[in-house]
C-alpha positions, 0 to 999 in steps of 0.5 A: 658576812665573812669573807673566806681566808686565803690560807698559806697553801692558796699563797704556795699555789698561786706563786707556783701557778706564776712561776709555771706561767712565766716559765711556760710563756716567756721562758719556752720561747726565749730558750728556743730563739736562743738555741733554734732560732725563731721559726720563720725562714729569712726567705720564702721558697717553698720550692728550693726547700723541697730539692733540699736533703732530707737530714738531721737538721731538717728534722730538728727544724720541724720538731722545732716549729712543732715545738712553737706551735704548741707554744702558741696554741697553749698561749692562746689557752691562758688568754682566752681562759684569762679573759672569761676568768677576768670578766666573768661573762660567758663560758670560756671559748674552746681553742680548737684542738687544745683540750689537754692544754686548755685544761693546764691553762685553766687550772693555772690561771685558776691557782694565780687568781685564787687569791682574788675575790672573782677567780674561785667561783669560775674555775675548777680546783687544782685537785681536777687537774688530772680530769679530761677537759670535756670533765671540767667544762660540765660544771662551769656550763651547768651552773650558768643560771641566769639572773633576771638582770643578766638575762636582760644584758644579752644572757651573761652567764654567771658561774659561781659552784664554789661560793667566795663570800658566805654569810655564816650561821650558828647553832648550840645544838647537834642534830642526831644524823650530824653526831656521828660526824661532828657538830651540826652544820648550817648554810646560809643562802647566798645573795645573787649579787655578782653570781647565779642564784643559789640552788639546793642542787648546787649546795650539795653538789659542793658539800655532799659530793653529789648534786642529787642529795639535795633531796636530803637537804630538802626534807631536813629543811621542809616546812621550818620557819625561815628568818623571814617567816616564810617556810620551805615547800618547794625544792626550787623555791629557796631565798637569800638569807634563809638557813639550811641544816646540812647533813653531817657528813657535809664539807666545804669553806661555806659551811660553819660547824657549831658550836665552834664557829659561833664566836664568828658570826654576829649576835643577830645571826646566831639568835637566827639560827637558834631559833631556826635549830628549835624548829628541828627534829620534827617539831614544826609548826602545824598551823601557821601560813605557809604564804611567802610573806613580805620577803617578796622583794629580796627574794630574787625571784626570777631566778631561771629557775621553774618552780611548780605555782602554790594551789591556791583558789581564784579570788571569790570562788567558792568550794564547790568550784575547787572540786569542779575538773580542770579541763586538762584533767579531762578523761585521763586514767586517773579519772577512768580505771580502765584506758580500753587498750588505748594509748595512754601517752595521748590520753594524758596530753590534752594540749596535744591532742587538741592540736593534732585533733585540729590540724587533722580535721582541717586537713581532711576538710582541706582534702574534701574541697581539693577533691570536690572541684576535681570532677561530679560523682565517684571522685576520691575524697567523698568519703575520708578512708576509715582508720584502721588498726592502730591508726584507729586507736590513736585517733579514738585517743585523741577525741579522748584525750583532746581538750579544744576548750582549754587551748582556746582559753590558753589562746585567747588569754595570752593574746588578751594580756598582749593587747592589754599591755599595748594598750598600757605601753608596757613591754611584753614580760619575758616568760620562762614558763606556764603552769596550768593548774586547778584551771588557772593560768600561771605565766611565770616570769623571768623577773618582777615586772610590776602589777599586771592588767586586769583581770590577771593577778599577782601570784605567789610573788612577783614572779608570778602573773595568774589568771583564774579560769572564770576570768578568762572565759570573759575574753574574746578574740583580738587582733593581736599577735601570739606573745609566747609562741614557743611554749610547748607541753612538757609533763605534768607535777603535782597536777600541774601542767608545765609548757616551757617557753623555749623561745626565752631559754637563756641558751641551749636546753639539753635532754639526756637519756635513752636514744627511744625515750629522748625520741618519743620527747622530740616527737611530742614537742615538735607535734605540739609546736607544729600543730598547737593553737596559741601560735601564729607563724613559727618554724620548727627545724627538726634535724636527726629525727622526723623527717616523717613528722612534716606530714603534720605541718608542712608550712611549718615543720622543716626536715635537716639532714645534718648538723651542718646544715643546721650551723649553717642556716642558723648563722644566717638567720642569727645575723639576719635577725640581729640585723632586723631588729636593730634597723627596727630600734627593738631590743627583743622580739618581744618588743617587736611582736607589739609593734606595727610589724606584729603579724608578719615578723619576729615569728620564732624559730624552735630548733630540735636537734636529736642526734649529739653533736660534737664537742666543737658543734656543740660550742658552735651551736652555744655561741649563737645561742647566747642571744638567742632568747632575744632574737626569738630562737630556741635550741633543745639538743638531744645528748646521750652522755649528759654533757653537752657543752654550752648547755644553759638548761639540762634535762634528763628523760628516764626510762620510767617516763620522768623528765628531770631537771635538778637545777630548775627543781622540775620532776615531771611525768613527762608527755611523750609521743613513743614511736608507734603512736607516732607512726600512727599520727604520720599515718592519720594525716598521710591518708588525709593528705588530698595529694596522697594516692590516685584520683578517681573512685577510691572509697565507699560510705562506711555504711550503705542501707537497702533503698528498697521496699524491703529495706525498710528499717526499724528506727529511723532517725532523721538528722539533716534538719530538725532531730526527729527519731521515728521507731522509738518513744521518747524516753521520759525525763532529764535524761532524754537528751543524753540518750538522744545526742548518744544516739546522733553520735553512734549515727554518724559513726557506723564503722564503731564508737569506742565507750571512752570516746562516746563518754568523753563527747557526752561529759567533756569533763570527765566521767566515772565508769558506773555513770558510763555504764548506766547510759549504756545500758538506759541506751540498750534498753531505749533501743531494744532488739531486733525481731530475732532478738539480737540487741541494736546496740552492739559491742564488736571484737575491738569493744566498740560500740555499733548499731545494727543495721536496723537502725538507720538516719537519713544521712545514711539513706542520702549516702546511699541514694547518691552512691546508687545513682552515680556509682551503682544502678543509675550508672545504667539507666538515666531513668533510675538516676534521676528518681534517685537522685531526686529521692536524696535531694528531698531528704535535705531539710536544713543543716545537721541537727539544725535545732541541737540545744545549745552547750550540747553537740560540742564533739561536732567541732571534731567532726568534718560532717559539717564539711561533707555535708554540704558537699554532698548535697551541692554534688547531689544537686549538680547531677541532678541539674545536669540529669535535666539539662541532658533534656534540656529542662533548665527550670528543672535544673534550677529547681534542683540547684537552688534547693542544693543552695539552701544548705551549701550556698557558698559552693562556686560551683552551683552558682556557676552551674545556676548561671549556665541553667538559667543563661539556657533560658534565653532571658537577658534579665533573668540573667542580670537579677541573678548576677546581681543577686549572686555578686550580694551573696559574695559580699565584700570579698566579690565574685569568685575568679571563675564565676567572674570569667563565666558571666563574662562570657555568657553576659559580657554587659553584666556589670553595666546591666547591674550598676543600672540596676542598682 
């Protein structure tokens, strides 16, 4: 290596800086002490001072005191900057109110230490003396990328924007682009010892004056063979010892111009550069292996860069497998030429859509069950409100874009990895990011962590662990904590989806851009973190936005009014987590999650701060975030200017929806949740909230059937039990099952089904437009027309597919009978009510689509009909039992309740009414037998409290009787 020699000018600057510091630090206080005296009075008598006359000497004393204060502040700045420069650890502390003073102190300390081997990489040059303090804060922080060793030692930040030690290169031929400016210049990628890893962005910033020109360096050197045999294929993946040809206008001490500097480098290096130069000017080799080669050990893999995994097939997979669409590519615009007006943001966010859809279904089921115990008949919640307008479009987009299978595989894969490592007594590696590419999962580690447990394999280098989709499908559910709950989707790059682990970032992640663009990113991150399927417990704190988003997951999302409350909260939590980790003997939350308390502790806390903090607040947050990754806390902070003091990683969202992170080598198609879609998503959750809206009757079934003799349908489908269709011929061929499934979906959604929802339900991995249209044509032909010539499969004004009223299912009839019995003619006529309820209960032949073939009807997992049908049957049985008990017909009531229990065996209301009806028979033995049967059905959980209390009331001796009966 050739060390940069200090020039005579460097020594002159250092000498002048020493003189200036000596005058300011020593000369100023000595002069003040000799001329004006010490600033502190001999006595402390404030009341006497207030009684004295204000004179010229009083003003002079005040001015003298101010000068003393300025000197003390400057001295503190010098000490802070000197400590940071000499230690090389962390960002220099910010002395309150000392912007210009601290900048001057920094420049003088830099000049004084310029003759040493360390300070040049920690301070800006004297040429920046005229800039503001904030201008000089950013380069120091932005360059603070972490090396693996430093990351493990509580994230010590190594800045290094100017290379103090540079290995020089040589070349004897000049490139055409450089001839105008001089001979060809080369740069050799520096090793990571003593500072952060080199990046093309920083090289361009140092030697071309603009980091955004890194693409010019990349284009000059792309796919050219390096000395270790590998090639530059990604701008973010460079290695120590590689040679970079530079544009002709490059300047700086780290560069070498050939042939002028050729005598100053070793013959070995000169030969390497000569060989490298011959690959330039379009002379790249065409057939070489572009794998990483044997240089992995020396690559410094494990930097804070987020590299894109290479696209390669999993071992043992054939060509046909490579052509199979991946789950995260389902129903994207690239596969479907038309989005039919659905929100593109959710169509292209499969993991976010799956999380929202799952959480929405859970919320709707919760509303159904809560309303079930509010009363019998006519209660709110029997039918969830049907979305309209933007909410309906968003719901359709969720159904089309969701990839629940991808979420399930990701969750099982991560938990399976944690379980395997725990079984081998190995700690969890720190993961910066996860890439989902062609169905495979790539984990990017902060540093090499050895060989992964089977079936995981090493990826493109030692810092990638890869799991093929076929291997992921072999994982079963395991009882272990989620190892990386902080993973969240940011966008796609080259058909690969990036999930950044906000929890492991060594410091603050800043996001710059227009306010509305930042808000779309923040909303997407918050919504996915609140509803994802690969986390157990977490807290997401929202500051400056998203108060309405708390409706998505009130147990996870928390909104704070301002940054003052945030800082107070995080200071307390940081202290608490440090103490808890120390008391448990863990070095980080990763080791804690694999211990005995894995399910109750070390849950992540992710802070999303959309409002730009003041410089003072930003530095406070930076101090809190310095140790945050060890504690399981992540920070994503918005900034309008892109200049956020203390930011470790910097990202920018553009107006075109591109997410840029040059220092990380990322340029993504961002995952967004724009304002309109966010409002519609919140509306879906709000309408499904069981506490939202008044109690009592509120909704009517979306489709009521004419239950009179004149209302006989032309096509009748029996869905409650085995699937049967009356009124249509069974289609021939393999398409029969597909047509039956399509009709079932339409029958369960009388409000209409979007064509893309239908196609994504039938073909979860995607389908082309012509195949979908061909199916719809066959479905129209099969269903036929009504006597007036109207097609039974129609398209409404919004483009959704609807069925004619002449096409009816038994579920439609069941809903209509119950509605008519409890809210229609049956309310005023006891005889009509009994007949309608009896007819309704006769329709129930078993669970919904009881004989559906395995592997089909997977879209039912998105539906809540599996919860609606048992509740509807239970309500019908309860209403019919009440009808019979009014006339003391206990046996008839028991018969109705037992019929309902065959479809809703776990409904506690049926159990309780069955106990009351049996008690009315005045047969203690039969009541004891029923109690024994209910106790057996309840299993290890035992009887519900209300059922047990009812038994105590009806049969106080039931425990002894059941025990005696065995």
